[in-house]
C-alpha positions as CSV (number, residue, x, y, z in Angstrom):
1,M,34.3,51.7,-68.4
2,T,33.3,50.3,-64.9
3,R,32.2,47.5,-64.7
4,T,29.4,46.0,-62.5
5,K,30.4,43.1,-59.4
6,K,27.7,40.4,-59.6
7,R,26.4,38.7,-56.7
8,A,26.7,35.7,-55.3
9,P,23.4,33.5,-55.7
10,K,21.9,33.8,-52.0
11,T,22.8,29.6,-51.0
12,S,21.6,28.4,-47.7
13,K,24.7,29.6,-45.8
14,N,23.9,33.6,-46.8
15,R,20.4,32.9,-45.4
16,P,20.5,32.2,-42.0
17,K,17.1,33.9,-40.9
18,K,15.1,32.0,-42.8
19,I,16.5,28.7,-41.5
20,E,16.0,29.9,-38.2
21,E,12.2,30.8,-38.9
22,E,11.6,27.8,-40.7
23,D,13.0,25.5,-37.5
24,I,10.0,27.3,-35.2
25,T,7.9,26.8,-37.8
26,T,9.0,22.7,-37.7
27,T,8.7,22.6,-34.4
28,C,5.0,24.2,-33.8
29,E,3.9,21.8,-36.1
30,D,5.0,19.2,-34.3
31,Y,3.6,20.9,-30.9
32,H,0.8,19.4,-29.1
33,P,-1.6,22.0,-27.2
34,T,-4.2,19.0,-26.0
35,E,-0.8,18.0,-23.8
36,M,0.3,20.4,-22.0
37,T,-4.2,20.9,-21.2
38,F,-4.9,18.4,-20.2
39,E,-1.5,18.1,-17.6
40,M,-3.6,21.0,-17.0
41,G,-6.3,20.1,-15.9
42,L,-4.9,17.2,-14.1
43,Q,-3.5,19.4,-11.6
44,Q,-5.9,21.1,-10.7
45,W,-8.8,18.9,-10.4
46,R,-6.0,17.7,-8.1
47,E,-6.0,20.3,-5.7
48,G,-10.0,20.8,-6.4
49,S,-10.3,17.4,-4.8
50,I,-9.2,18.3,-0.9
51,E,-13.2,19.4,-0.2
52,F,-14.8,16.7,-1.7
53,V,-11.8,14.2,-0.6
54,Q,-12.4,15.5,3.0
55,N,-16.4,15.1,2.4
56,S,-16.2,11.6,1.5
57,V,-14.1,11.2,4.4
58,D,-17.4,13.1,6.9
59,K,-19.5,10.4,5.1
60,L,-16.8,7.9,5.2
61,F,-16.6,8.6,9.8
62,D,-20.3,8.4,9.4
63,Q,-21.0,5.1,8.3
64,R,-18.0,3.5,10.5
65,D,-19.5,4.9,13.1
66,E,-22.3,3.4,12.3
67,V,-21.2,0.0,12.7
68,R,-19.6,0.6,15.7
69,N,-22.3,1.2,17.4
70,R,-23.8,-2.1,16.4
71,M,-20.9,-3.8,17.5
72,N,-20.5,-2.5,20.8
73,A,-24.5,-3.1,21.3
74,N,-23.2,-6.6,20.3
75,P,-19.8,-7.6,22.1
76,N,-19.4,-10.8,20.1
77,S,-19.8,-9.7,17.0
78,S,-17.6,-10.5,14.0
79,T,-15.6,-7.0,13.2
80,M,-18.7,-6.3,11.1
81,G,-20.9,-6.7,13.2
82,T,-22.6,-10.2,13.2
83,D,-26.5,-7.9,13.9
84,V,-25.4,-6.9,10.7
85,A,-27.6,-8.3,7.6
86,E,-25.6,-10.0,5.0
87,E,-27.4,-7.9,2.2
88,E,-25.8,-4.7,4.2
89,K,-22.7,-6.1,3.9
90,G,-22.2,-5.4,0.1
91,P,-23.6,-1.9,-0.3
92,F,-21.6,-0.6,3.1
93,Y,-18.2,-2.4,1.4
94,Y,-18.3,-1.5,-1.9
95,E,-19.1,2.2,-1.3
96,V,-16.3,2.9,1.3
97,I,-14.3,1.7,-1.8
98,S,-16.2,3.9,-4.4
99,L,-16.0,6.8,-1.7
100,L,-11.8,6.2,-1.2
101,Q,-10.5,6.3,-4.7
102,P,-10.3,9.9,-5.4
103,F,-8.3,10.2,-2.5
104,M,-6.5,7.4,-2.6
105,D,-5.3,8.7,-6.7
106,D,-4.2,11.4,-5.4
107,I,-1.8,10.2,-2.8
108,H,-0.4,7.4,-6.2
109,S,-0.2,11.1,-7.5
110,T,2.5,12.3,-4.9
111,P,5.5,13.0,-6.0
112,H,7.7,9.8,-4.1
113,Q,5.7,8.1,-6.6
114,E,7.9,7.2,-9.6
115,K,4.5,4.8,-11.1
116,P,1.2,5.7,-10.4
117,L,-0.2,2.4,-9.0
118,E,-4.2,0.2,-10.6
119,F,-6.1,1.8,-8.2
120,D,-8.6,0.1,-9.4
121,A,-6.5,-3.9,-10.3
122,C,-5.3,-3.6,-5.9
123,L,-8.2,-2.6,-4.6
124,E,-10.1,-5.8,-6.1
125,L,-8.0,-8.3,-4.6
126,V,-7.5,-6.7,-1.4
127,R,-11.1,-6.8,-1.4
128,D,-10.7,-10.9,-2.4
129,R,-9.1,-11.7,-0.9
130,I,-11.5,-10.0,2.9
131,K,-14.8,-11.7,1.2
132,K,-12.7,-14.8,0.2
133,H,-11.6,-14.8,3.6
134,F,-15.2,-14.6,5.8
135,E,-16.8,-16.9,3.2
136,I,-14.5,-20.2,4.1
137,N,-12.7,-19.4,7.0
138,P,-15.8,-18.2,9.9
139,E,-13.6,-19.6,12.3
140,K,-10.4,-17.4,11.5
141,N,-12.3,-15.1,14.3
142,D,-9.2,-12.9,15.5
143,L,-7.5,-13.0,11.8
144,M,-10.9,-11.1,10.7
145,E,-10.9,-9.3,13.1
146,L,-7.7,-7.9,12.3
147,M,-7.7,-7.2,8.3
148,G,-11.5,-6.5,8.3
149,V,-13.3,-4.0,6.1
150,D,-13.1,-1.4,8.7
151,R,-9.6,-1.5,9.8
152,F,-8.4,-1.0,5.5
153,V,-10.0,1.8,5.0
154,M,-8.6,3.9,8.1
155,A,-5.8,2.7,6.8
156,A,-5.9,3.6,3.3
157,I,-7.3,7.0,5.2
158,R,-4.8,8.1,7.8
159,L,-3.2,10.9,6.3
160,E,-6.6,11.9,7.1
161,L,-7.4,10.7,10.9
162,D,-6.0,12.2,14.2
163,I,-3.7,9.9,15.9
164,D,-5.5,9.7,18.8
165,V,-8.7,8.6,16.9
166,V,-6.8,6.0,15.1
167,Q,-5.0,4.3,18.9
168,T,-8.9,4.7,21.2
169,Y,-10.5,3.5,17.7
170,N,-8.1,0.1,16.7
171,K,-6.3,-0.6,20.2
172,M,-3.7,-0.2,17.6
173,S,-0.3,-0.1,20.1
174,E,-1.8,-2.9,22.1
175,D,-3.4,-5.7,20.0
176,D,-2.8,-4.4,16.1
177,P,1.1,-4.4,16.1
178,A,0.2,-4.9,12.0
179,F,-2.2,-2.5,11.4
180,F,-0.4,0.2,12.9
181,A,2.9,-0.1,10.9
182,F,-0.5,0.4,8.4
183,T,-1.1,3.1,9.6
184,L,3.0,4.4,9.1
185,H,2.4,3.1,5.9
186,P,-0.7,4.1,4.2
187,R,-0.2,3.1,0.8
188,V,-2.6,0.9,-1.7
189,D,-0.1,-0.9,-2.3
190,E,1.1,-1.8,1.0
191,I,-2.8,-3.5,1.4
192,R,-2.4,-4.9,-2.0
193,R,1.0,-7.0,-0.8
194,F,-0.2,-8.1,2.9
195,G,-3.7,-9.1,1.0
196,I,-0.8,-11.5,-0.9
197,F,-0.4,-13.4,2.1
198,L,-3.6,-14.5,3.5
199,D,-3.8,-18.0,2.1
200,R,-0.4,-19.0,2.9
201,Y,0.4,-19.9,6.4
202,D,4.2,-19.7,6.7
203,T,4.5,-16.0,4.6
204,V,0.6,-15.2,6.9
205,K,3.6,-15.6,9.9
206,E,6.6,-14.3,8.0
207,V,4.2,-11.0,7.6
208,I,3.7,-11.0,11.1
209,C,6.5,-11.3,12.4
210,T,8.0,-8.0,10.1
211,F,5.8,-5.2,12.2
212,V,7.0,-7.0,15.1
213,F,7.9,-4.5,18.3
214,T,11.0,-4.5,20.2
215,T,11.0,-4.6,23.7
216,L,12.9,-0.8,23.9
217,D,11.5,1.8,22.5
218,K,7.7,-0.3,21.6
219,R,8.3,1.7,17.9
220,I,7.5,-1.1,14.9
221,L,10.7,-3.1,13.7
222,W,10.1,-2.4,9.7
223,L,11.9,-5.2,8.5
224,P,12.2,-5.1,4.9
225,Q,14.5,-7.7,4.4
226,I,11.0,-10.3,2.9
227,N,10.2,-7.3,1.0
228,C,7.4,-8.7,1.6
229,N,7.2,-11.4,-1.4
230,P,4.9,-14.5,-1.8
231,Y,6.9,-16.8,-2.1
232,P,9.9,-17.6,-0.3
233,T,13.4,-15.7,-0.2
234,C,16.4,-16.5,1.2
235,W,16.8,-13.6,3.8
236,T,20.7,-13.7,2.4
237,C,20.7,-13.8,-1.1
238,R,17.1,-13.6,-2.3
239,K,17.1,-16.4,-3.6
240,Q,13.9,-18.4,-4.2
241,F,12.0,-21.6,-3.0
242,G,13.7,-24.3,-2.3
243,T,14.9,-22.5,1.1
244,M,14.9,-23.9,5.0
245,C,13.5,-22.5,7.5
246,C,14.9,-21.2,11.3
247,Q,14.7,-24.6,13.1
248,R,14.4,-21.7,16.4
249,C,11.8,-19.0,15.6
250,R,10.0,-20.5,12.2
251,V,10.9,-17.2,9.9
252,A,13.6,-16.4,8.7
253,K,14.8,-19.1,6.2
254,Y,17.7,-19.9,3.9
255,C,18.6,-21.6,0.7
256,S,22.1,-23.0,2.5
257,K,23.9,-24.1,5.5
258,D,26.4,-21.0,4.9
259,C,23.4,-18.6,4.1
260,Q,22.2,-19.2,7.0
261,V,25.7,-18.6,9.7
262,T,26.1,-15.4,7.1
263,Q,22.7,-13.6,8.6
264,W,23.1,-15.3,11.9
265,K,26.6,-13.9,11.6
266,S,25.7,-9.7,10.8
267,S,22.1,-9.7,13.0
268,H,19.3,-12.3,13.0
269,H,21.0,-14.0,16.1
270,K,19.6,-10.6,17.8
271,S,16.7,-10.2,15.3
272,C,15.3,-14.5,16.5
273,P,14.5,-14.2,20.0
274,G,11.5,-11.8,19.4
275,M,10.5,-13.5,15.5
276,V,10.1,-16.5,18.6
277,E,8.2,-14.0,20.7
278,A,5.9,-12.2,18.1
279,V,4.6,-16.4,17.0
280,S,4.0,-17.5,20.2
281,Q,1.8,-14.1,21.2
282,H,0.5,-13.5,17.4
283,V,0.4,-17.0,15.8
284,E,-0.6,-18.6,16.9
285,L,-4.1,-17.0,18.3
286,L,-4.6,-16.5,14.7
287,F,-4.3,-20.4,14.3
288,P,-5.3,-22.3,16.7
């Protein structure tokens, strides 16, 4: 008599394919296709926005030329032109902001940006600073010319401009080294940081000196030590508050004698004379 061997009941170890199928099913249930659709749509929007941005820039140029023509008709006018009615300044400015938004959004989406910035918040700060100074500080004409609305716009759209156009219109290499630095860093966060300084006399001096021309090669010298911090910061140890200025240039700041000596030996003995010259040439013009 032949005995039939009973088969062992199937366990999970005997069914690897079934487990794989169940795992795949679970993965599919957790998958959200709308996220992929959103990313694809966002990418298509970025690619398709180039033509719209160019049209916006062209329109912006036309507006800029109109304002420039008015300024030429009245050379003694301010940046926006004293012959431009007050009611015209508001619509012009807000239209500029609306034209810039798609372009700045595209800049913020580039790979070098770790985190997109809040465009509206940045531009709101800049707009408030400029408006405030136009309204309550009309005597600071030189500062207003440097920080005028159209110059912020030109800096923001630098990537779409021919360098000769920018140099001709703004006389950057001769008159406006600070604005020339903006063209090297055409991002709204740079503009936002610069705007923070407009209400502080001492930090305005400090910012001017971060964009000073070197005497050797006439290039912009970017000094990252202060990192556009709106508060006085020690140039050596980065401590905030309780700082004292260098008695010579009145720009460099230190929290102690030790920090001052350390910075002087390492670099400030070379940069201090240039800062003294920058302050005498630019700050005295802005704050007579």
